[in-house]
LUMNURO-272986 format. One line per field, with one value per residue: residue number from 1; residue in three letters; z, x negated, y negated of N, C-alpha, C, O, CB in turn. Coordinates in Angstrom, 1 decimal, always signed. Each point is the difference from the previous one (the first is absolute). Glycine has a CB too. Example, Ala and Ser with C-alpha at 12.3 -4.5 7.8 and 13.67 -1.06 7.14 Angstrom:
REM LUMNURO-272986
n	(1  2) .
res	(ALA  SER) .
n.c3	(+7.8  -1.9) .
n.c1	(-13.2  -1.5) .
n.c2	(+5.7  -2.3) .
ca.c3	(+0.0  +0.0) .
ca.c1	(+0.9  -0.9) .
ca.c2	(-1.2  -1.1) .
c.c3	(+0.0  +0.8) .
c.c1	(-0.9  +0.8) .
c.c2	(-1.2  -1.1) .
o.c3	(+0.7  +0.1) .
o.c1	(-1.0  -0.5) .
o.c2	(+0.0  -1.1) .
cb.c3	(+0.5  -2.3) .
cb.c1	(+2.9  -0.7) .
cb.c2	(+1.2  +1.7) .
REM end
This chain:
REM LUMNURO-272986
n	(1  2  3  4  5  6  7  8  9  10  11  12  13  14  15  16  17  18  19  20  21  22  23  24  25  26  27  28  29  30  31  32  33  34  35  36  37  38  39  40  41  42  43  44  45  46  47  48  49  50  51  52  53  54  55  56  57  58  59  60  61  62  63  64  65  66  67  68) .
res	(MET  ALA  LYS  VAL  VAL  LYS  VAL  ILE  GLU  LEU  MET  SER  GLN  SER  PRO  LYS  SER  TRP  GLU  ASP  ALA  ALA  GLN  GLY  ALA  VAL  ASP  GLU  ALA  SER  LYS  THR  LEU  ARG  ASN  ILE  ARG  SER  LEU  TYR  ILE  LYS  GLU  PHE  THR  VAL  GLU  VAL  ASP  ASN  GLY  LYS  ILE  SER  ASN  TYR  ARG  ILE  ASN  ALA  LYS  VAL  THR  PHE  ASP  LEU  GLU  ARG) .
n.c3	(+0.0  -1.9  +2.7  +0.4  +0.7  +1.3  -1.6  +3.0  -1.6  +2.9  -0.4  +1.8  +0.9  +1.0  +1.2  -1.7  -3.0  -2.0  +2.3  +1.9  -2.2  -0.3  +3.1  +0.3  -2.2  +1.6  +2.7  -1.0  -1.6  +2.7  +1.4  -2.2  -1.6  +1.0  -2.1  +0.2  -2.9  +0.4  +1.6  -3.4  +1.4  -2.1  +1.1  +1.2  +1.3  +1.7  +1.7  -1.2  +3.3  -1.5  -3.5  +1.4  -2.0  +2.3  -1.5  -1.7  -1.4  -0.7  -1.8  +1.2  -2.0  +3.2  -2.4  +2.5  -1.3  -0.5  +2.9  -2.1) .
n.c1	(-0.8  -1.5  -1.7  +3.0  -2.4  +2.3  -1.6  +0.8  -1.0  -1.8  -0.1  -2.7  -0.6  -2.8  -0.3  -1.8  +0.6  +2.3  -0.9  +2.1  +2.4  -0.5  +0.2  +2.8  +1.2  -0.9  +1.2  +2.9  +0.2  -0.8  +2.8  +1.6  -2.1  -0.3  -2.3  -1.8  -0.7  -1.0  -0.1  +0.8  -1.7  +2.7  -2.2  -3.1  +2.2  -2.2  +2.5  -1.9  +0.3  -1.5  -0.7  +0.8  +1.0  +2.4  +0.0  -2.1  +3.2  -0.5  +2.6  -0.7  +1.9  +0.1  -0.5  +1.9  +0.0  +3.1  -0.4  +1.1) .
n.c2	(+1.2  -2.3  -0.4  -1.6  -2.3  -1.6  -2.2  -1.4  -2.6  -0.1  -3.1  +1.0  -3.0  +0.9  -3.1  +2.4  -0.2  +0.0  +2.1  -1.2  +0.2  +3.1  +0.6  -1.4  +2.0  +2.5  -1.0  -0.3  +2.7  +1.6  -1.1  +1.8  +2.2  +3.1  -0.4  -3.2  +1.5  -3.1  -2.6  -0.5  -2.8  -0.8  -2.0  -0.4  -2.3  -1.3  -1.0  -2.6  -0.8  -2.8  +1.2  +3.1  +2.4  -0.8  +2.9  +1.8  -0.1  +3.1  -0.7  +3.4  +1.6  +1.3  +2.5  +1.4  +2.8  -0.9  +1.6  +2.2) .
ca.c3	(+0.0  -0.1  +1.2  +0.0  +1.1  +0.0  +0.0  +0.6  -0.1  +1.2  +0.0  +1.2  +0.0  +1.1  +0.0  -0.2  -1.3  -0.8  +0.5  +1.3  -0.3  -0.5  +1.1  +0.7  -0.7  +0.2  +1.5  +0.2  -0.7  +0.6  +1.2  -0.4  -1.1  +0.1  -1.2  -0.9  -0.9  -0.6  +0.0  -1.3  +0.3  -1.2  +0.0  +1.1  +0.2  +1.3  +0.6  +0.3  +0.9  +0.1  -0.8  +0.4  +0.0  +1.3  -0.1  -1.2  -0.2  -1.0  -0.4  -0.3  -0.1  +0.8  -0.5  +1.0  -0.4  +0.6  +0.7  -0.4) .
ca.c1	(+0.8  -0.7  -0.2  +0.7  -0.4  +0.8  -0.9  +0.6  -0.8  -0.3  -0.9  -0.7  -1.0  -1.0  -0.9  -1.4  -0.4  +1.0  -0.2  +0.7  +1.4  +0.3  +0.0  +1.2  +1.2  +0.0  +0.3  +1.4  +0.8  -0.1  +0.9  +1.3  -0.1  -1.0  -0.5  -0.4  -1.1  -0.8  +0.4  -0.4  +0.1  +0.5  -0.3  -0.7  +0.1  -0.5  +0.6  -1.1  +0.4  -1.1  -1.2  -0.6  +0.9  +0.5  +0.5  -0.2  +1.3  +0.1  +1.3  -0.4  +0.9  -0.4  +0.5  +0.0  +0.8  +1.4  +0.1  +1.2) .
ca.c2	(-1.2  -1.2  -0.7  -1.3  -0.9  -1.2  -1.2  -1.2  -1.1  -0.7  -1.2  -0.1  -1.1  +0.1  -1.1  +0.5  +0.4  +0.8  +1.3  +0.1  -0.1  +1.3  +0.9  -0.4  +0.5  +1.5  +0.2  -0.3  +1.0  +1.3  +0.1  +0.5  +0.8  +1.1  +0.5  -1.1  +0.5  -1.0  -1.4  -0.7  -1.4  -0.6  -1.4  -0.6  -1.5  -0.6  -1.2  -1.0  -1.1  -1.0  +0.4  +1.3  +1.2  +0.4  +1.4  +0.8  +0.7  +1.0  +0.6  +1.3  +1.1  +1.2  +1.2  +1.1  +1.2  +0.2  +1.3  +0.7) .
c.c3	(+0.0  +1.4  -0.2  +1.2  -0.1  +0.2  +0.6  -0.1  +1.4  -0.2  +1.4  +0.0  +1.2  +0.0  -0.3  -1.5  -0.7  +0.5  +1.3  -0.2  -0.6  +1.1  +0.9  -0.6  +0.2  +1.5  +0.3  -0.7  +0.6  +1.3  -0.3  -1.2  +0.2  -1.4  -1.0  -0.8  -0.6  +0.3  -1.2  +0.2  -1.3  -0.1  +1.3  +0.0  +1.3  +0.4  +0.4  +0.9  +0.2  -0.7  +0.4  -0.1  +1.4  +0.0  -1.4  -0.1  -1.1  -0.3  -0.5  -0.1  +0.8  -0.6  +1.0  -0.5  +0.6  +0.7  -0.5  +1.1) .
c.c1	(-0.9  +0.0  +0.7  -0.6  +0.9  -1.0  +0.8  -1.0  -0.1  -0.8  -0.6  -1.0  -0.9  -0.8  -1.5  -0.3  +1.1  -0.1  +0.8  +1.6  +0.5  +0.2  +1.3  +1.3  +0.1  +0.4  +1.5  +0.9  -0.1  +0.8  +1.4  +0.0  -1.0  -0.5  -0.4  -1.2  -0.9  +0.6  -0.5  +0.3  +0.3  -0.6  -0.8  +0.2  -0.5  +0.9  -1.1  +0.6  -1.3  -1.2  -0.7  +1.0  +0.4  +0.6  -0.3  +1.3  -0.1  +1.5  -0.4  +1.1  -0.6  +0.7  +0.0  +0.9  +1.3  +0.0  +1.3  +0.5) .
c.c2	(-1.2  -0.7  -1.4  -0.8  -1.3  -1.2  -1.2  -1.2  -0.8  -1.3  +0.0  -1.1  +0.2  -1.3  +0.4  +0.2  +0.7  +1.4  +0.2  -0.1  +1.3  +1.1  -0.3  +0.5  +1.5  +0.3  -0.2  +1.0  +1.4  +0.2  +0.6  +1.0  +1.1  +0.3  -1.2  +0.5  -1.1  -1.4  -0.7  -1.4  -0.8  -1.5  -0.4  -1.5  -0.4  -1.1  -0.9  -1.1  -0.9  +0.5  +1.3  +1.1  +0.3  +1.4  +0.6  +0.8  +1.0  +0.3  +1.4  +1.0  +1.1  +1.2  +1.1  +1.1  +0.0  +1.4  +0.6  +0.8) .
o.c3	(+0.6  +0.8  -1.0  +1.1  -1.0  +0.6  -0.4  -0.2  +0.6  -1.0  +1.0  -1.1  +1.0  -1.1  -0.2  -0.5  +0.6  +0.0  +0.2  +0.7  +0.3  +0.0  +0.5  +0.7  +0.3  +0.2  +0.6  +0.6  +0.0  +0.4  +0.8  -0.3  +0.7  -1.0  -1.2  +0.5  -0.2  +0.3  -0.2  +0.2  -0.9  -1.1  +1.1  -1.0  +0.9  -0.9  +0.6  -0.3  +0.3  +0.4  -0.6  +0.1  +0.8  +1.1  -1.0  +0.9  -1.0  +0.9  -1.0  +0.5  -0.1  -0.2  +0.7  -0.8  +1.2  -0.5  -0.3  -0.2) .
o.c1	(-1.0  +0.9  -0.1  +0.0  +0.6  -1.1  +1.1  -1.2  +1.0  -0.8  +0.6  -0.4  +0.3  -0.3  -0.8  -1.0  +1.0  +1.1  +0.7  +0.7  +1.1  +0.9  +0.6  +0.9  +1.1  +0.7  +0.6  +0.9  +1.0  +0.2  +0.6  +1.0  -1.0  +0.6  +0.3  -1.0  -1.1  +1.1  -1.3  +1.1  -0.9  -0.3  +0.3  -0.1  -0.3  +0.6  -1.0  +1.0  -1.0  -1.1  -1.0  +1.2  -0.8  +0.1  +0.2  +0.4  -0.7  +0.8  -0.7  +1.1  -1.1  +1.2  -1.0  +0.9  +0.2  -0.6  +1.0  +1.0) .
o.c2	(-0.1  +0.1  -0.6  +0.4  -0.2  +0.2  -0.3  +0.2  -0.2  +0.0  +0.3  -0.5  +0.7  -0.5  -0.9  -0.5  +0.4  +0.7  +1.0  +0.7  +0.5  +0.7  +1.0  +0.5  +0.5  +0.9  +0.9  +0.5  +0.7  +1.1  +0.6  +0.6  -0.2  -0.4  +0.2  +0.6  +0.2  -0.2  +0.0  -0.5  +0.0  -0.5  +0.4  -0.6  +0.8  -0.7  +0.4  -0.5  +0.5  -0.2  +0.3  -0.2  +0.2  +0.6  -0.7  +0.7  -0.3  -0.1  +0.1  -0.2  +0.4  +0.0  +0.1  -0.2  -0.3  +1.0  -0.6  +0.7) .
cb.c3	(+0.6  -3.2  +1.6  -2.2  +0.8  +0.4  -1.6  +1.8  -3.1  +2.3  -2.7  +1.4  -2.1  +1.0  +1.9  +2.8  +0.1  -2.0  -1.3  +0.5  -0.8  -2.2  -0.6  +0.1  -2.0  -2.0  -0.1  -0.3  -2.1  -1.3  +0.1  +1.2  -2.2  +3.0  +1.5  +1.1  -0.4  -2.1  +2.8  -1.6  +2.9  +1.1  -2.5  +0.8  -2.4  +0.4  +0.2  -2.0  +0.9  +1.8  +0.2  +1.5  -2.9  -0.7  +2.7  -0.7  +1.8  -0.3  +0.4  +0.7  -2.2  +2.3  -3.0  +2.6  -1.5  -1.3  +2.3  -2.1) .
cb.c1	(+2.9  -0.3  -2.1  +2.1  -3.0  +3.1  -2.5  +2.7  -0.4  +1.0  +0.8  +0.6  +1.3  +0.2  +2.3  +1.2  -3.4  -1.3  -2.9  -2.7  -1.4  -2.1  -3.1  -2.1  -1.3  -2.5  -2.9  -1.4  -1.4  -2.5  -1.8  -0.1  +1.6  +0.5  +1.0  +1.8  +2.7  -1.9  +1.3  -0.5  -0.7  +2.4  +1.8  -1.7  +2.3  -3.0  +3.1  -2.1  +2.7  +2.0  +0.8  -2.7  -0.3  +0.4  +1.6  -3.0  +1.9  -3.1  +1.9  -3.2  +1.9  -1.5  +0.2  -1.2  -2.3  +1.7  -2.2  -1.9) .
cb.c2	(+1.3  -0.4  +1.8  +0.6  +1.1  +0.9  +1.1  +1.2  +0.0  +2.2  -1.6  +3.0  -2.2  +3.1  -0.2  +1.6  -0.2  -2.2  -0.8  -1.7  -2.9  -1.3  -0.8  -2.5  -2.3  -0.6  -1.6  -2.9  -2.0  -1.1  -2.5  -2.7  -1.7  +1.4  +1.9  -2.3  +1.7  +1.8  +0.0  +2.5  +0.2  +1.9  -0.9  +2.4  -0.8  +1.4  +0.9  +1.0  +1.0  -0.5  -2.7  -1.0  +0.7  -3.0  +0.1  -0.6  -1.7  +1.1  -2.4  -0.3  -1.1  -1.4  -0.8  -1.4  +1.6  -2.5  -0.2  -0.5) .
REM end
């Protein structure tokens, strides 16, 4: 039988880095989803305050296996 996965879209941010924002998305998604397989980052953006980066933001797709 073919494998079926589900994809959801999340946004996350971190004052440290895009990598930290990605890990935060996985950490939060893991609280309610099982069998996460991948995180595809669609978009990278930053928030700027007074000429300095204040937050790194990602828009990502999380892929996980459906349970039967």
